[in-house]
C-alpha atoms as one frame of an Amber mdcrd trajectory, in Angstrom:
protein
  57.056  22.162  20.167  53.942  20.256  21.137  52.159  21.841  18.200  54.869
  20.631  15.784  54.655  17.101  17.221  50.870  17.176  16.718  51.221  18.219
  13.080  53.814  15.479  12.489  51.463  12.903  14.040  48.562  14.088  11.834
  50.703  13.837   8.708  51.748  10.321   9.714  48.119   9.252  10.124  47.266
  10.703   6.720  50.114   8.824   5.029  49.050   5.596   6.745  45.431   6.058
   5.586  46.532   6.644   1.986  48.789   3.596   2.149  45.970   1.428   3.508
  43.570   2.570   0.793  46.189   1.974  -1.912  46.864  -1.500  -0.543  43.139
  -2.348  -0.701  42.882  -1.099  -4.288  45.951  -3.084  -5.357  44.535  -6.216
  -3.716  41.250  -5.799  -5.581  43.046  -5.200  -8.893  45.156  -8.313  -8.324
  42.059 -10.342  -7.601  40.305  -9.112 -10.717  43.382  -9.827 -12.853  43.372
 -13.348 -11.456  39.823 -13.760 -12.699  38.179 -13.430  -9.279  34.923 -11.601
  -8.644  34.615  -9.018  -5.845  32.767 -11.710  -3.876  35.737 -14.101  -4.215
  38.104 -11.332  -3.112  36.296 -10.935   0.225  38.335 -10.816   3.377  39.245
 -14.277   4.682  36.922 -15.329   7.469  34.173 -12.787   6.655  31.082 -13.363
   4.493  31.494 -13.100   0.746  29.368 -10.431  -0.912  27.493 -10.451  -4.202
  25.661  -7.626  -5.950  22.464  -8.793  -7.674  20.013  -6.584  -9.579  16.315
  -7.199 -10.147  14.393  -5.563 -12.988  11.620  -6.270 -15.501  12.170  -9.134
 -16.440  15.635 -10.343 -15.477  18.048 -11.115 -12.650  21.613  -9.954 -13.285
  24.846  -9.177 -11.450  27.271 -11.408  -9.549  25.924 -14.876 -10.290  29.086
 -16.618  -9.058  30.226 -16.758  -5.438  32.559 -18.789  -3.227  31.135 -21.370
  -0.852  30.481 -20.384   2.742  28.640 -17.436   4.231  27.148 -15.130   1.597
  25.711 -11.607   1.894  23.783 -10.323  -1.136  23.327  -6.625  -1.871  19.970
  -6.778  -3.637  19.021  -3.789  -5.821  15.680  -3.339  -7.561  16.425  -1.197
 -10.623  12.951  -1.731 -12.061   9.637   0.010 -11.400   7.757  -2.930  -9.882
   8.088  -4.822  -6.590  10.459  -7.812  -6.852  12.156 -10.282  -4.520  14.785
 -13.029  -4.629  13.948 -16.613  -3.744  16.071 -19.755  -3.732  14.459 -22.952
  -4.988  15.200 -24.504  -1.572  12.982 -21.934   0.163  15.324 -19.096   1.211
  13.557 -15.809   0.488  14.376 -12.102   0.615  11.922  -9.397   1.595   9.934
  -7.727  -1.188  11.935  -4.824  -2.618  10.249  -1.742  -4.054  11.484  -0.185
  -7.274  14.631   1.901  -6.695  15.389   0.327  -3.308  18.429  -1.685  -2.174
  18.434  -4.176   0.696  20.844  -6.682   2.194  19.825 -10.335   1.893  21.808
 -12.886   3.870  20.925 -16.437   2.777  23.604 -17.819   5.112  26.079 -20.563
   4.383  25.856 -22.042   0.874  27.496 -25.306  -0.075  29.153 -25.660  -3.488
  26.698 -26.188  -6.303  24.264 -24.500  -8.664  21.230 -22.798  -7.131  18.094
 -21.732  -8.991  17.062 -18.220  -7.947  13.948 -16.343  -9.045  11.361 -13.695
  -8.216   8.220 -15.307  -6.790   5.874 -12.356  -7.313   3.030 -13.938  -9.310
   3.901 -14.100 -13.000   7.407 -12.639 -12.680   9.320 -15.928 -12.793   7.313
 -17.000 -15.824   8.139 -13.671 -17.491  11.885 -14.379 -17.265  12.999 -13.530
 -13.722  14.961 -16.711 -13.096  18.721 -17.297 -13.003  21.392 -19.661 -11.706
  23.768 -18.784  -8.868  26.950 -20.874  -9.052  28.689 -21.417  -5.717  32.267
 -22.557  -6.304  34.110 -25.065  -4.132  37.808 -25.330  -3.274  40.195 -24.923
  -6.234  40.396 -28.254  -8.038  37.601 -29.670  -5.911  34.268 -31.092  -6.990
  31.676 -28.323  -6.815  28.782 -30.753  -7.011  25.238 -29.724  -7.855  23.003
 -28.268  -5.146  19.862 -28.542  -7.233  18.873 -30.203 -10.460  18.879 -27.906
 -13.474  15.598 -28.336 -15.329  16.606 -26.112 -18.251  17.933 -27.124 -21.637
  14.694 -28.320 -23.260  15.013 -29.306 -26.899  13.172 -27.339 -29.604  10.695
 -30.205 -29.983  10.038 -30.234 -26.227   9.542 -26.452 -26.217   7.060 -26.798
 -29.091   5.104 -29.411 -27.180   5.068 -27.380 -23.956   3.680 -24.381 -25.829
   0.977 -26.450 -27.548   0.034 -28.259 -24.330  -0.267 -24.986 -22.430  -2.566
 -23.527 -25.086  -4.757 -26.634 -25.259  -5.260 -26.462 -21.476  -7.490 -23.400
 -22.028 -10.010 -22.867 -20.564  -9.051 -24.386 -17.219 -11.379 -24.430 -14.248
 -10.276 -22.793 -11.000 -11.990 -21.911  -7.746 -13.549 -18.469  -7.494 -14.965
 -15.999 -10.019 -14.460 -12.250  -9.697 -16.186  -9.201 -11.114 -19.693 -10.456
 -10.316 -22.467  -7.834 -10.302 -23.371  -6.795  -6.751 -27.046  -6.470  -5.918
 -28.167  -4.013  -3.212 -28.833  -5.554   0.191 -31.639  -3.051   0.581 -33.499
  -0.432  -1.442 -35.087   2.056   0.927 -38.467   3.736   0.473 -36.744   6.889
  -0.790 -34.868   4.845  -3.431 -31.484   4.791  -1.649 -29.531   1.682  -2.654
 -27.544   0.043   0.140 -24.544  -2.201  -0.574 -22.274  -4.155   1.785 -18.564
  -4.650   1.133 -16.331  -6.875   3.253 -12.552  -6.398   2.936 -10.593  -9.524
   3.846  -7.613 -11.701   2.929  -8.685 -14.915   1.206  -7.202 -17.944  -0.540
  -7.522 -17.307  -4.286  -6.661 -19.641  -7.173  -4.976 -17.479  -9.818  -4.205
 -20.353 -12.189  -4.677 -24.117 -11.896  -3.134 -25.224  -8.601  -1.646 -21.790
  -7.813  -3.295 -20.538  -4.621  -2.317 -17.171  -3.142  -3.327 -15.020  -0.186
  -5.299 -12.314  -1.969  -6.774  -9.096  -0.597 -10.379  -9.052  -1.692 -13.809
  -7.483  -1.464 -16.635  -9.932  -0.741 -14.346 -12.903  -1.279 -13.553 -12.310
  -4.947 -10.872 -10.800  -7.222 -11.694  -8.380  -8.770 -14.255  -7.332  -6.193
 -17.945  -7.161  -7.099 -19.002  -4.853  -9.911 -21.222  -2.064  -8.559 -23.588
  -0.645 -11.208 -25.740   2.434 -10.548 -28.101   4.658 -12.490 -27.534   8.401
 -12.735 -29.384  10.063  -9.855 -29.211   7.063  -7.513 -28.497   7.750  -3.861
 -26.168   5.113  -2.489 -24.854   3.928   0.862 -21.954   1.480   0.870 -21.078
  -0.153   4.190 -17.419  -1.187   4.190 -16.342  -3.613   6.919 -12.627  -4.138
   7.369 -11.601  -7.704   8.221  -7.939  -7.309   7.267  -5.049  -6.760   9.681
  -4.372  -3.209   8.446  -6.552  -0.097   8.524  -8.121   0.712   5.180 -10.437
   3.017   3.236 -12.116   2.950  -0.196 -11.389   5.479  -2.942 -13.994   5.867
  -5.696 -11.592   6.375  -8.612 -13.144   8.463 -11.402 -16.429   8.935  -9.536
 -17.788  12.333  -8.424 -18.270  12.409  -4.619 -18.278  14.955  -1.781 -14.817
  15.493  -0.308 -15.594  13.579   2.883 -16.559  10.540   0.772 -13.415  10.500
  -1.416 -11.857   7.720   0.659  -8.379   9.061   1.399  -7.640   8.527   5.093
  -6.671  10.478   7.151  -7.407  13.555   4.959 -11.083  12.950   4.188 -11.977
  10.428   6.899 -10.540   8.412   9.754  -8.985   5.088   8.719 -11.310   2.097
   8.938  -9.573   0.072  11.656  -9.639  -3.735  11.636 -13.073  -4.914  12.704
 -14.737  -1.538  12.069 -17.340  -0.449   9.494 -17.591   2.869   7.647 -20.513
   3.992   5.485 -19.919   5.934   2.274 -23.008   7.900   1.189 -23.307   9.991
  -1.973 -25.387  10.629  -5.067 -24.485   9.125  -8.431 -24.397  12.544 -10.081
 -23.253  11.745 -13.607 -22.215   8.822 -15.832 -18.897   7.229 -14.872 -16.656
   4.341 -15.820 -14.907   4.274 -12.473 -13.340   1.766 -10.154 -12.910   1.398
  -6.432  -9.882   0.344  -4.444  -8.121   0.960  -1.162  -6.041   4.127  -0.861
  -4.441   3.544   2.556  -1.746   0.822   2.277  -2.657   0.623  -1.410   0.819
  -0.637  -2.333  -0.092  -3.831  -0.469  -3.828  -4.267  -0.915  -4.381  -3.139
  -4.507  -1.741  -5.215  -6.370  -2.825  -8.171  -4.246  -6.424  -7.987  -5.432
  -8.420  -5.227  -3.710  -9.848  -3.535  -6.809 -13.180  -3.581  -8.686 -15.289
  -1.826 -11.378 -17.814   0.877 -10.505 -20.095   2.228 -13.222 -22.849   4.833
 -13.284 -25.320   4.979 -16.169 -24.339   4.366 -19.778 -21.421   6.011 -21.531
 -22.809   7.371 -24.816 -21.873   5.240 -27.825 -21.437   7.244 -31.072 -24.382
   5.636 -32.872 -25.228   7.072 -36.259 -21.674   8.340 -36.768 -19.298   7.284
 -39.512 -15.764   6.786 -38.211 -13.010   6.186 -40.771 -15.561   5.025 -43.301
 -17.338   2.619 -40.948 -20.923   3.504 -40.044 -22.184   2.842 -36.532 -25.880
   1.859 -36.826 -28.504   4.128 -35.304 -30.374   1.127 -33.864 -27.287  -0.542
 -32.390 -27.942  -2.688 -29.320 -25.083  -3.807 -27.074 -25.292  -7.576 -26.616
 -22.711  -7.701 -23.851 -20.718  -5.291 -21.675 -17.394  -6.744 -20.497 -15.334
  -5.126 -17.714 -11.685  -6.243 -18.081  -9.433  -5.453 -15.110  -5.694  -5.669
 -15.862  -3.063  -6.418 -13.206   0.639  -7.256 -13.221   1.821  -7.133  -9.615
   1.433  -8.537  -6.122   0.333 -12.123  -5.587  -2.230 -11.808  -8.390   0.464
 -10.949 -10.948  -0.025 -10.885 -14.712  -3.745 -11.452 -15.003  -7.088 -10.566
 -16.574  -9.944 -10.216 -14.101  -7.924 -11.877 -11.356  -6.991 -14.998 -13.346
  -3.920 -16.070 -15.304  -4.099 -18.142 -18.503  -5.276 -20.899 -18.913  -7.737
 -19.986 -16.116  -8.889 -16.751 -17.797 -12.508 -16.613 -18.919 -13.349 -17.188
 -22.618 -16.087 -14.825 -23.806 -18.689 -16.601 -25.935 -20.761 -14.347 -28.231
 -22.774 -14.637 -31.425 -21.577 -13.555 -34.850 -22.813 -10.026 -35.534 -23.130
  -8.988 -31.887 -22.006  -5.544 -30.772 -19.846  -5.646 -27.630 -18.484  -3.029
 -25.247 -15.215  -3.622 -23.406 -14.177  -1.460 -20.470 -10.437  -1.806 -19.804
  -9.350  -0.951 -16.244  -5.635  -0.910 -15.402  -5.032  -1.569 -11.696  -1.431
  -2.675 -12.287   1.919  -0.916 -12.203   2.703  -0.679 -15.924   0.971  -0.071
 -19.244  -0.663  -2.882 -21.201  -1.398  -2.743 -24.955  -4.579  -4.813 -25.338
  -4.920  -6.492 -28.725  -8.091  -8.124 -30.035  -7.381 -10.430 -32.951  -9.359
  -9.820 -36.156 -11.805  -7.180 -34.902 -10.886  -3.484 -34.623 -11.840  -1.634
 -31.456 -13.680   1.694 -31.636 -12.305   3.746 -28.739 -15.237   5.974 -27.770
 -14.442   7.000 -24.172 -11.384   7.481 -21.958 -11.758   7.406 -18.168 -15.513
   7.394 -18.719 -15.430  10.676 -20.666 -16.862  10.409 -24.219 -14.345  11.284
 -26.927 -15.252  14.074 -29.314 -13.441  12.167 -32.044 -13.759   8.385 -31.564
 -11.165   6.296 -33.384 -10.550   2.720 -34.447  -7.549   0.887 -33.015  -6.059
  -2.548 -33.435  -4.310  -2.311 -30.054  -5.331  -0.089 -27.127  -2.582   0.907
 -24.686  -3.914   1.273 -21.132  -1.717   2.984 -18.524  -2.045   2.462 -14.741
  -5.235   4.065 -13.418  -6.720   4.559 -16.887 -10.001   3.240 -18.258 -10.750
   2.868 -21.947 -14.172   1.977 -23.360 -14.282   0.357 -26.794 -16.953  -0.935
 -29.166 -16.305  -4.226 -31.007 -18.328  -5.897 -33.784 -17.289  -9.550 -34.177
 -18.662 -10.447 -37.597 -16.678 -13.616 -38.289 -17.087 -16.943 -36.461 -14.129
 -18.608 -34.769 -11.983 -18.538 -31.657 -10.026 -15.280 -31.655  -7.191 -14.604
 -29.196  -7.376 -11.470 -27.029  -4.275 -10.498 -25.062  -1.725  -7.972 -23.842
   0.831  -7.444 -26.595   3.868  -7.262 -24.310   4.926 -10.760 -25.304   6.646
 -11.639 -22.017   3.265 -11.040 -20.350   1.755 -13.915 -22.335   4.442 -16.468
 -23.267   7.648 -18.005 -21.921   9.781 -21.066 -22.643   7.243 -23.298 -20.893
   4.218 -22.070 -22.834   1.395 -19.547 -22.723   0.418 -17.862 -19.451  -0.717
 -14.572 -17.956  -2.715 -11.917 -19.799  -4.417 -13.998 -22.496  -8.006 -15.005
 -23.158 -10.192 -15.550 -26.219 -13.333 -14.222 -27.863 -15.330 -17.234 -29.067
 -17.645 -16.116 -31.881 -20.352 -18.649 -32.664 -22.207 -18.640 -36.021 -25.527
 -16.853 -36.095 -28.023 -19.638 -36.826 -31.162 -17.495 -36.553
């Protein structure tokens, strides 16, 4: 008898659960039919919820919500780190690609709120939206913040022209400077000192960020060695996190590879570690942190590292163009690409109009080394002058080729030869257009090659 009563009780609970679920579904359907969003159909007295998605380069989802307490389910469906910031200062945590977090901005009064991603360059690339918070039915919603959108075509034209004419703009700090040894020992060993720290860095005019840097610059100093050099590099860590240095694309002994804790102990804050190895063979490498790299590298802790000269295919004819036997390189330009962290969309640590213009003479031969320390590929386009791709990752290509645009993936290095034979100012930029222009003008991954007439 007791057993039968128990079964009856279980069946009753099951029926009640089904009924409750059906009631909830019917309530949601009724709300949706009435034109309400899931956030507006929230239980009376509890916080409303909104689902917002972040991706390259947009903010989508529930962009309407009722007034009062709001809880946002924030999903990053992109591949890069994003966040959500209100113009009035409310800010979510940074969200990695593929992650979902809960962001609770608290009580919002009726009005229109500007929301955006404040990772450097992301707002300019299109990650901005409006969140409308509705008031009582029939009431005056008001405006929480002024909407600065709606520029006329003429105003947009002028903003674009003004932004371009601001180039080149002066900012504090220059990265990628050649690092001289602090000592050359009697046996020829070259000694270098690197200091890892967090600094104030001006990415573009008036935009100062807390960058992770080597020797107070972004990119860090360019270390250039000859094949056969013995080197010691003293790395002092003045950041708040332990670190290491990985010599990307450079041949080293295992215990010098810079991958803590596998090949060495982490370099704790305040400590110094010495990397010692021989520069065995030519390399177009780079160096960057490996421990906590998702924080330090996008935020600026990266730099070029070269050994010897990568052979240029002199004397060869490539697609009908002869490379002279007596070719002399007038200038070697390391170009570090980034798109993430506080540095954002940048060339050599700067965003247009603060990027460096490269002034050369008509008829010069130039070598560019592209280094991608960002999180996505960048097709680099040089106006007017084709680029002879002669090495990838520092390895000479058996079959060099000419290219109008060179696509550089994260971690890759491409070396190209360029022969500017026509005077003028020629734009040089990433050809993902949202990395270089927005409704307010030109920004990000743009610079120029300024070719002056040869008056000799």
